C-alpha positions as CSV (number, residue, x, y, z in Angstrom):
1,M,0.0,0.0,0.0
2,E,1.4,3.3,-1.0
3,M,1.8,6.1,1.5
4,I,0.1,9.4,0.7
5,P,2.7,11.3,-1.4
6,T,2.5,14.5,0.7
7,D,5.8,15.8,-0.7
8,S,4.7,15.6,-4.3
9,I,1.3,17.1,-3.5
10,N,3.0,20.1,-1.7
11,K,5.4,20.7,-4.6
12,L,2.5,20.6,-7.1
13,I,0.4,23.0,-5.1
14,V,3.3,25.5,-4.7
15,T,3.9,25.3,-8.5
16,W,0.2,25.8,-9.2
17,K,0.1,28.9,-6.9
18,S,3.2,30.3,-8.7
19,L,1.4,29.7,-12.1
20,N,-1.7,31.5,-10.8
21,E,0.4,34.5,-9.7
22,L,2.3,34.6,-13.0
23,C,-0.9,34.4,-15.2
24,E,-3.1,36.7,-13.2
25,T,-2.1,39.9,-15.0
26,L,-1.3,38.6,-18.5
27,S,-2.6,40.6,-21.5
28,E,-4.1,38.8,-24.5
29,A,-0.9,39.6,-26.5
30,Q,1.1,37.8,-23.8
31,W,-1.2,34.8,-23.9
32,K,-0.6,34.5,-27.6
33,T,3.2,34.8,-27.3
34,M,4.9,31.7,-28.7
35,T,7.1,29.6,-26.3
36,A,10.1,27.4,-27.1
37,C,7.8,24.4,-26.9
38,P,7.1,23.6,-30.6
39,G,3.9,25.0,-31.9
40,W,2.6,26.2,-28.5
41,S,1.8,29.7,-27.2
42,V,1.7,30.7,-23.6
43,Q,-2.1,30.0,-23.8
44,D,-1.5,26.6,-25.4
45,T,0.9,25.6,-22.6
46,L,-1.6,26.4,-19.9
47,S,-4.3,24.6,-22.0
48,H,-2.1,21.5,-21.9
49,L,-1.9,21.7,-18.1
50,V,-5.7,22.3,-17.8
51,S,-6.5,19.2,-19.9
52,T,-4.0,16.9,-18.0
53,E,-5.3,17.9,-14.6
54,K,-8.9,17.6,-15.8
55,V,-8.3,14.0,-17.0
56,S,-6.4,13.2,-13.8
57,R,-9.5,14.5,-11.9
58,G,-11.6,12.0,-13.8
59,D,-13.1,14.2,-16.5
60,T,-13.7,12.8,-20.0
61,P,-11.2,14.0,-22.6
62,S,-12.3,16.3,-25.4
63,E,-13.8,14.8,-28.6
64,H,-12.1,17.5,-30.6
65,R,-9.5,16.4,-33.1
66,A,-6.7,18.7,-34.2
67,T,-5.3,18.6,-37.7
68,P,-1.9,16.8,-37.9
69,R,1.1,18.9,-36.9
70,D,4.6,18.1,-37.8
71,Y,5.8,18.6,-34.2
72,V,3.5,15.9,-32.9
73,K,5.7,12.8,-32.6
74,N,3.7,10.2,-30.7
75,K,0.4,9.2,-29.2
76,I,0.8,11.3,-26.1
77,G,1.6,14.3,-28.3
78,E,-1.5,13.6,-30.3
79,F,-3.7,13.6,-27.2
80,N,-2.1,16.8,-25.9
81,E,-2.6,18.5,-29.3
82,H,-6.3,17.6,-29.4
83,E,-6.8,19.2,-26.0
84,V,-4.7,22.3,-26.8
85,D,-6.4,22.8,-30.2
86,A,-9.8,22.6,-28.6
87,R,-9.1,25.7,-26.7
88,R,-7.3,27.8,-29.4
89,N,-10.4,29.8,-30.1
90,S,-10.8,30.8,-26.5
91,T,-9.2,33.8,-25.0
92,G,-6.2,33.5,-22.6
93,A,-8.5,34.8,-19.8
94,Q,-11.0,32.0,-20.5
95,V,-8.3,29.3,-20.4
96,F,-6.9,30.8,-17.2
97,S,-10.3,30.7,-15.6
98,E,-10.7,27.1,-16.5
99,W,-7.2,26.5,-15.1
100,K,-8.0,28.1,-11.7
101,E,-11.1,26.0,-11.4
102,V,-9.4,22.7,-12.1
103,A,-6.3,23.5,-10.0
104,A,-8.6,24.3,-7.0
105,A,-10.5,21.1,-7.6
106,R,-7.4,19.0,-7.9
107,T,-5.9,20.6,-4.8
108,K,-9.0,19.6,-2.8
109,Q,-9.0,16.1,-4.4
110,L,-5.4,15.5,-3.5
111,N,-5.6,16.8,0.0
112,E,-8.7,14.7,0.8
113,A,-7.7,11.4,-1.0
114,D,-6.7,8.3,0.9
115,D,-3.9,5.7,0.4
116,A,-6.1,3.6,-1.9
117,F,-6.5,6.5,-4.3
118,F,-2.8,7.1,-4.6
119,D,-2.1,3.3,-5.0
120,T,-4.5,3.1,-8.0
121,P,-2.6,1.7,-11.1
122,V,-2.2,4.1,-14.0
123,M,-0.2,4.1,-17.2
124,M,2.4,6.9,-17.2
125,P,4.6,8.3,-19.9
126,T,7.4,6.2,-18.4
127,G,5.4,3.0,-18.1
128,R,3.1,1.5,-15.5
129,G,2.8,3.0,-12.1
130,T,0.4,4.4,-9.5
131,V,-1.4,7.7,-9.1
132,G,1.2,8.5,-6.5
133,D,4.0,7.8,-8.9
134,F,2.4,9.9,-11.6
135,L,2.3,13.0,-9.2
136,S,6.1,13.0,-9.2
137,I,6.0,13.4,-13.0
138,R,3.2,16.0,-12.7
139,V,5.6,18.1,-10.6
140,L,8.2,18.0,-13.4
141,D,5.7,18.7,-16.2
142,C,4.0,21.6,-14.4
143,W,7.3,23.3,-13.3
144,V,8.9,22.8,-16.8
145,H,5.9,24.4,-18.4
146,E,5.8,27.3,-15.9
147,Q,9.4,28.0,-16.9
148,D,8.4,27.7,-20.6
149,I,5.9,30.5,-20.0
150,R,8.3,32.6,-17.9
151,R,11.1,32.3,-20.5
152,A,8.8,33.3,-23.4
153,L,7.5,36.3,-21.5
154,K,10.8,37.3,-19.9
155,L,9.3,37.1,-16.5
156,P,11.7,34.9,-14.5
157,G,10.8,33.4,-11.2
158,H,10.4,30.2,-9.2
159,E,13.8,29.1,-10.4
160,S,14.7,27.5,-7.1
161,G,12.9,25.6,-4.3
162,P,11.5,22.1,-3.9
163,A,9.8,21.8,-7.3
164,A,12.8,23.1,-9.2
165,E,15.2,20.7,-7.3
166,H,12.8,17.8,-7.9
167,T,12.7,18.5,-11.6
168,I,16.4,19.0,-12.0
169,D,17.1,15.8,-10.1
170,R,14.7,13.8,-12.3
171,L,16.4,15.1,-15.4
172,I,19.8,14.3,-13.9
173,R,18.9,10.6,-13.9
174,T,19.4,10.5,-17.6
175,L,23.0,11.9,-17.5
176,P,24.7,8.5,-17.5
177,I,23.1,7.8,-20.9
178,V,24.3,11.2,-22.1
179,I,27.8,10.8,-20.7
180,G,28.3,7.2,-21.6
181,K,26.3,6.2,-24.7
182,R,25.7,9.5,-26.5
183,A,29.0,11.3,-25.7
184,A,31.1,8.1,-25.8
185,T,33.2,8.8,-22.7
186,P,36.1,6.3,-22.9
187,E,36.2,3.3,-20.6
188,G,37.7,4.0,-17.1
189,D,37.3,7.8,-17.5
190,S,35.0,10.1,-15.6
191,V,33.1,13.3,-16.1
192,C,32.4,16.0,-13.6
193,F,29.0,17.7,-14.3
194,V,28.5,20.9,-12.4
195,I,25.2,22.8,-12.1
196,S,26.1,26.2,-10.7
197,G,22.7,27.4,-9.6
198,P,20.0,28.5,-8.8
199,V,19.8,24.7,-8.2
200,R,23.3,23.5,-7.4
201,R,24.7,20.1,-8.0
202,E,28.1,18.5,-8.5
203,L,28.0,15.1,-10.0
204,F,30.6,12.5,-10.9
205,I,30.0,9.9,-13.6
206,T,32.5,7.1,-14.3
207,I,32.5,4.5,-17.2
208,T,33.1,1.0,-15.8
209,N,32.8,-2.1,-17.9
210,G,31.1,-0.1,-20.6
211,R,28.5,1.4,-18.3
212,A,28.2,5.0,-17.0
213,T,27.3,5.3,-13.4
214,F,27.2,8.0,-10.7
215,V,29.9,7.8,-8.1
216,D,29.9,9.5,-4.8
217,D,33.5,10.5,-4.4
218,E,35.6,12.6,-6.8
219,P,37.5,10.3,-9.2
220,A,41.2,10.7,-9.8
221,N,40.9,10.5,-13.6
222,I,38.4,13.2,-14.6
223,R,38.6,13.5,-18.4
224,A,36.3,16.5,-18.7
225,T,34.3,18.9,-16.5
226,F,31.1,20.4,-17.9
227,T,29.6,23.4,-16.1
228,T,26.3,25.2,-16.6
229,D,23.5,26.8,-14.6
230,S,20.2,25.0,-13.8
231,N,18.2,27.2,-16.1
232,T,20.4,26.4,-19.1
233,F,20.5,22.7,-18.1
234,L,16.7,22.7,-18.1
235,T,16.6,24.4,-21.5
236,L,19.0,21.9,-23.0
237,A,17.6,18.8,-21.3
238,T,14.0,19.5,-22.4
239,G,15.0,20.4,-25.9
240,R,13.9,24.1,-25.6
241,G,17.1,25.3,-27.2
242,T,20.3,23.9,-28.7
243,A,23.8,23.9,-27.3
244,Q,24.9,26.3,-30.0
245,E,22.0,28.8,-29.2
246,N,23.0,28.6,-25.5
247,S,26.8,28.5,-25.9
248,A,27.3,31.5,-23.7
249,W,25.8,29.7,-20.8
250,W,27.8,26.5,-20.6
251,S,31.5,25.8,-20.5
252,G,34.0,23.0,-20.0
253,S,37.5,22.0,-19.3
254,G,39.7,19.0,-20.1
255,D,38.7,17.1,-23.2
256,T,37.0,19.8,-25.2
257,E,35.6,17.4,-27.8
258,L,34.0,15.4,-25.1
259,V,32.6,18.6,-23.6
260,E,31.1,19.5,-27.0
261,R,29.5,16.0,-27.4
262,I,27.9,16.3,-23.9
263,A,26.5,19.7,-24.7
264,H,25.0,18.6,-28.0
265,N,23.4,15.5,-26.5
266,L,21.6,16.7,-23.4
267,N,18.1,16.7,-24.8
268,M,16.2,14.0,-22.8
269,M,12.6,14.7,-24.0
270,I,10.8,12.6,-26.6
């Protein structure tokens, strides 16, 4: 039986409150501003969050069907696009009103639910899990999209704190694939990966028997050190910008070709 995931619930609610404060004063022009998420405006981004939380609450998905878009790559993307497109004729204020209603309802639902609710099996983007497991992914999705909106509107905020750390740490899990398989770090060598802030992390990854793994202590044979801030790491890891576009915000030392390969292979999103 799964314990009530209070930590994930609290991170979600904090992120939803931050979104509310961010969106409260947006003009219609701001709502229609395009984000770095392919094909989506600020309004579309919030429409996506609206639909996901409504379905999570138990509502029936929209029957609307969007015309095919070249940026839609999979079934999850198709579902998201149907829901987003269903709201494209609405104003930003209307979508925000719908968001506030569903966020309040979900807050109440999550705060009142019992262990059995959070232990309910569900299919997640990462495979089978429980409602409680899915909330951990919801923290990432909501915070990433909040940052998409803030970046598009040049309204920075909520760059640190529990939801930010949670998301950065989940993205960090994929670094062994980046360092080992994609960047082809040689056997026996290590990489130091430094995230300088607002979320700060210093990570060591070593290739042993062809497999890249995190190690706790600083290795003696560090082949390269890669340094960036958590905002740039988020941008690169979620495919919101390329290494070349963000070259002013990352650096490296040691094997410069390896540093380049790491930078150009950080995108972890499907």
